[in-house]
C-alpha positions as CSV (number, residue, x, y, z in Angstrom):
1,M,-16.1,-161.3,90.9
2,R,-15.2,-157.7,89.7
3,G,-18.1,-155.9,90.9
4,G,-17.9,-156.5,94.5
5,G,-21.8,-156.0,95.1
6,T,-22.1,-153.1,93.0
7,R,-25.3,-153.7,91.2
8,G,-27.4,-152.1,94.0
9,V,-26.8,-148.7,92.9
10,V,-29.1,-147.4,90.2
11,V,-29.0,-144.1,88.7
12,R,-31.7,-142.6,86.1
13,R,-30.4,-140.9,82.8
14,A,-32.9,-138.9,81.0
15,L,-33.4,-139.0,77.2
16,P,-33.4,-136.3,75.8
17,T,-31.0,-134.6,78.5
18,P,-33.5,-131.7,80.1
19,P,-32.4,-128.2,79.6
20,R,-32.3,-127.6,83.4
21,V,-29.5,-130.2,83.6
22,R,-28.0,-129.2,80.4
23,A,-27.2,-125.9,81.7
24,A,-25.3,-127.3,84.8
25,A,-21.7,-127.2,85.2
26,S,-21.9,-131.1,85.5
27,L,-24.7,-132.8,83.9
28,F,-23.9,-136.1,86.0
29,A,-23.8,-134.1,89.3
30,A,-26.9,-132.4,88.6
31,E,-28.6,-135.5,87.8
32,A,-27.2,-137.5,90.7
33,A,-28.2,-134.4,93.3
34,E,-31.7,-134.7,92.0
35,Q,-31.6,-138.5,92.9
36,G,-30.0,-138.4,96.3
37,V,-26.8,-139.9,94.9
38,T,-23.3,-138.7,96.0
39,P,-21.6,-138.0,92.4
40,G,-17.8,-138.4,91.8
41,R,-15.8,-138.1,88.8
42,R,-12.1,-139.0,87.7
43,M,-10.6,-137.9,84.6
44,L,-8.9,-140.9,82.9
45,Y,-7.4,-139.3,79.5
46,V,-7.1,-136.3,77.7
47,G,-5.4,-136.5,74.2
48,T,-5.8,-137.6,70.8
49,E,-6.7,-141.0,69.7
50,P,-8.4,-142.5,66.2
51,A,-12.1,-142.0,66.1
52,G,-14.2,-145.3,65.8
53,E,-16.7,-145.8,63.2
54,R,-19.7,-144.1,64.9
55,V,-17.8,-141.3,66.3
56,A,-16.1,-140.6,62.8
57,A,-19.4,-140.8,61.1
58,A,-20.9,-138.3,63.5
59,L,-17.9,-135.9,63.3
60,R,-18.1,-136.4,59.5
61,L,-14.5,-137.8,59.2
62,P,-13.0,-140.9,58.1
63,P,-12.7,-143.7,60.4
64,G,-9.6,-143.9,62.2
65,A,-9.0,-140.1,61.8
66,D,-7.5,-138.6,64.9
67,V,-9.5,-136.5,67.2
68,L,-9.4,-134.9,70.6
69,A,-10.9,-137.3,73.4
70,R,-11.5,-136.5,77.0
71,R,-12.6,-139.6,78.9
72,K,-13.9,-139.6,82.6
73,L,-15.3,-141.9,84.9
74,L,-18.4,-141.2,86.8
75,L,-19.3,-142.7,90.1
76,A,-22.6,-142.7,92.0
77,D,-22.1,-143.3,95.9
78,D,-18.5,-144.5,95.1
79,V,-19.7,-147.3,92.5
80,P,-18.5,-146.6,88.8
81,V,-21.6,-146.1,86.6
82,R,-20.7,-144.6,83.4
83,I,-17.5,-143.9,81.2
84,A,-18.2,-140.6,79.4
85,T,-15.7,-139.6,76.4
86,S,-16.1,-136.3,74.8
87,F,-14.7,-136.4,71.0
88,F,-13.9,-133.2,69.2
89,R,-12.3,-132.5,65.6
90,L,-8.7,-131.6,66.2
91,D,-8.9,-128.9,63.2
92,L,-11.8,-126.9,65.2
93,F,-10.5,-127.9,69.2
94,G,-6.8,-129.1,68.7
95,G,-4.5,-126.6,70.6
96,T,-7.3,-124.9,72.8
97,P,-8.1,-125.0,76.4
98,L,-10.4,-128.1,75.7
99,A,-7.3,-129.9,74.5
100,E,-5.4,-129.3,78.1
101,P,-5.6,-132.0,81.0
102,G,-8.0,-132.0,83.8
103,F,-11.4,-130.5,83.9
104,V,-12.5,-127.5,81.9
105,R,-13.9,-124.8,84.3
106,P,-16.5,-123.6,84.6
107,S,-18.1,-126.4,82.3
108,L,-17.4,-128.0,79.1
109,Q,-20.2,-126.4,77.7
110,A,-19.1,-123.0,78.5
111,G,-15.5,-123.9,77.0
112,I,-17.2,-124.9,73.6
113,A,-19.2,-121.6,73.8
114,A,-15.8,-119.7,74.7
115,L,-14.8,-120.9,71.4
116,G,-17.6,-119.6,69.5
117,H,-19.6,-122.6,68.8
118,R,-23.4,-122.3,69.5
119,F,-25.8,-125.2,69.7
120,G,-28.0,-126.1,67.0
121,H,-29.4,-129.6,67.6
122,A,-28.4,-133.1,68.8
123,E,-29.1,-136.8,67.8
124,E,-28.6,-139.6,70.6
125,E,-28.5,-143.4,69.7
126,L,-28.5,-146.3,72.1
127,L,-27.0,-149.4,71.8
128,A,-27.0,-152.4,74.2
129,R,-23.9,-154.7,73.9
130,P,-21.5,-156.8,76.0
131,P,-18.7,-154.8,77.3
132,A,-15.0,-154.5,76.2
133,A,-12.6,-156.1,78.5
134,A,-11.6,-152.3,79.4
135,E,-15.0,-151.3,80.2
136,A,-16.1,-154.2,82.2
137,D,-12.7,-153.7,84.0
138,T,-13.2,-149.9,84.5
139,L,-16.9,-150.2,85.6
140,R,-16.2,-153.3,87.8
141,L,-18.8,-155.2,86.1
142,E,-19.6,-159.0,87.0
143,P,-19.3,-161.8,84.2
144,G,-22.5,-161.5,82.0
145,E,-23.4,-157.7,82.7
146,W,-23.9,-155.6,79.6
147,V,-23.5,-151.9,79.0
148,V,-25.4,-149.4,77.2
149,E,-23.5,-147.2,74.7
150,I,-25.1,-143.9,74.0
151,V,-23.7,-141.5,71.5
152,R,-24.7,-138.0,71.4
153,A,-23.8,-136.2,68.5
154,A,-24.2,-132.2,68.9
155,Y,-24.3,-129.7,65.9
156,G,-23.9,-125.9,65.6
157,G,-26.4,-123.9,64.5
158,D,-24.9,-124.0,60.9
159,G,-25.4,-127.9,61.1
160,A,-21.5,-128.7,61.7
161,P,-20.5,-131.1,64.1
162,V,-19.1,-130.0,67.3
163,H,-19.2,-132.6,69.9
164,V,-19.9,-136.1,70.2
165,L,-20.4,-137.4,73.5
166,E,-20.1,-141.5,74.0
167,T,-21.3,-142.7,77.3
168,I,-20.6,-146.3,78.3
169,C,-23.3,-147.1,81.0
170,A,-23.2,-150.2,83.3
171,A,-26.7,-151.5,82.1
172,T,-27.7,-152.9,85.8
173,R,-27.1,-149.5,87.3
174,H,-29.3,-147.6,85.3
175,V,-32.7,-146.6,84.3
176,F,-33.5,-144.6,81.1
177,T,-36.3,-142.3,81.2
178,I,-37.4,-141.2,77.6
179,A,-39.6,-138.2,77.3
180,Q,-41.3,-137.1,74.5
181,V,-41.0,-133.6,73.3
182,T,-43.9,-131.2,74.6
183,G,-46.5,-130.4,72.3
184,A,-45.4,-133.4,70.0
185,D,-47.4,-136.1,71.6
186,E,-49.5,-138.4,69.3
187,F,-51.7,-141.3,70.3
């Protein structure tokens, strides 16, 4: 049993991410604080790696092209709940402060904006699947537990891809709240 009784921790992940949370220095910390959960985070990796198919498509690159990856583990009450990896095109972000180890201060969003990129729109896609072995180990999943993979592709005002966030969520530790855009509700 990898999980060691971790199934009892449940966090909420809102889709789309509310603006009040997106503006926070840490999206996860802001979400956790609203839920009465003690957040934690650990940087796992900062460097280049080949882009998987979904990430490459979102960044408009060929599969396997090298990208900048920033991977962290998110914890709720000391229980691992998500692996969040930000991906960036090397031609735009290689050699910038975003490529340096550690957390970007005051926030990743501020770091992107400081480099002249402005948010235009984002698209999020969810996929439920069995975990890869490394994901199961990192999230301390028990046999048979699944993950929900969320890929959020963010584009600049000109439509150019800027940031792809791949979040691997322990499915049994999450509730996904999905909200309709205000003023666009139809029955």
